[in-house]
N, C-alpha and C positions, 0 to 999 in steps of 0.2 A: 829213611822213609818218614819217620815221625816229624823230623824237622821240616821236611818238604810240606807235609800236611799243615804244620804250624804256620808256615809262610802264607799259605792260602786261607787258613782257617782263622776264626776270631777267637781270642782267648776267653775263657769263662771268667766271669766276675769273681774275684777272690771272696767277696762277701757271701756269694751263693755257696761256695765250697765250705766256708767257715760255718755257715748256718746249717748246712746239711750234715757236716761231720761232727761238729761240736757246738751246739747252740749256746753254750755258756761262755763264749769268747768275749774279749774286750770290746769288739765292734758292737756287740749287743749292749754292753754297758754304756758305750759312747752314745748310742741311739737313745738309751734310757735317760741319760743326762740331758740330751737335747729335748726329749719329750717333756721332762720335768720342767726345764727352763721355759719352754714354750707355754706349757700349761700355767705356770706361775706368773710369768712376766708379760706375755703377749695375749694369750687366749681371752682373759677377762675383758680386755679392751676391744677385741674383735667381736665378742658376743654382744656387747653393748651396741656395736655398730651394725648388727644384723647378720652376723655369721652364725652358722649352726653346724652341728655334726650329725652324721647319719651313718648307720651301719647298713652295708649293702646286703640284700637278701637274694640276689641273683647275679649271674655272670661269673667270670673267672676270679673276681676279687670278693667272692661271697664271704661275709663275716668281717670284712675289713671296714674300719672306720674311715670315713672321708669327711672333708670339710666342704661346706656349701655356702656360697655367697651369691645371692640373687639366683641366677640361672646357671652359674658356673660351679663345677665341682673340682676338688683337688684331692689327690690320693696321698700326698706327702706333706710334711711340715715345710720342707724347703719350697715346694711349689706354692703353698699357701702364703708363706712369708714373702716370696718374690712378688706375687700378685697383690697382696695386701699393702706392700710398700707403695705401689703405684696408686692404689685407691685411697690410702690413708697416710699421706706424707707426714701428718702431725705425730704419728707414732714411730717415726724413724729412730728416736733414741731407744725405745724398747726393742726394736728390731736389730739394733747394732750388734749386740753380742751373738745373737743367733745367726745372723747373716755371716759374720766373721767365722763362726764355728762351722757352718755348712761349707763355705768357700774353702776354708783350710782343709777340711776333710776331703773335699773334691780334688783339690790340688795335690794333696799328699797321695791320695788314691791313684790319680792319673799318672803322677810321676813314678810312683812305685810300679804300676802296671807297665809303663813304657820301659823302665829299666829292666824289669823281669822279662819282658818280651825280647828285648835286645839280647839278654843272656841266653834265653831259650833258642833264639834263631842262630846264635853263634856257637851253640853246643856241638862238639865233636867228640869222637871217642877218646881223644887225648885230654880234653878239659872237662869231661863229664864227671860230676861227683854224684854220690848217692843222693844228697840233698837236692841238687839241681834236677836230677832225673825225677825225683819224687814230686817236686814242685811242677815240673813240666807235665807229668801225668795228671796231677790234680787240675791243671788248667785246660788240658786238651783231651784227656781220656773221657769216655762216656761217664756221665755223672753217676749212673747206677753202679758202675764198676768201682768208682772212687769211694762211694758211700759204703759199698759192700766190703771193700778192703779195709776200711776204717773201723768196721764193727768187730766186736769180739767174736761173734758167731758168724763167720764168713761162709758164704756158699762154697761148697767144695768144687774145686776145679780139677776134674779128672784128667788123667794123662790123655785120654781120647780127645777131650775138648781142647786141651793145650796143644796137642799134636796137629789139630786141624788149623791152628793159627800159623800162617806162613812164617812169621817172625820167630815164633816159639820153636818151630821145627829146626830153624837155623841155630837157635840157642842150644837145643839138644845136641845137634851135631858138634857145636863148639865144645860143649861139656864133655862129650865122648872123646874128642881129640885131646882134651886137657888131661 
């Protein structure tokens, strides 16, 4: 049933899972390095050319810092760099490393996701491992459940709750038979 759902559903972004479960992962460090490089190598040149930053005080991105150039706003460094490249071609040397870094991360992330999705969709009872099932659940299960199961203080799942789940009742039947 879960694999059928996965075929129709869209997988959750692994970065979202990583951020929710353990915010101190390497992906965060990678982003930090990108921000430092942008701040040091690119941002001073953009500020001189009329770019500004602004912190949003309303909407879904409240508290997030955005980049502003004339009447256009950009929520991420990658969007900012892509647009700035078209507006300021003279800065292409300083954009080089950052553009390569962003593209490399996007390709790595996309290829990893497609490989993982192929594994998930090909999962059967014969080839399922604990690690594969765990990754599958992280990608397709409700995020609230994923985060709860990763916490030390988990919400208790009573037998009554578990028995109301159709799959869990089948699991209980299998355990009784074994």
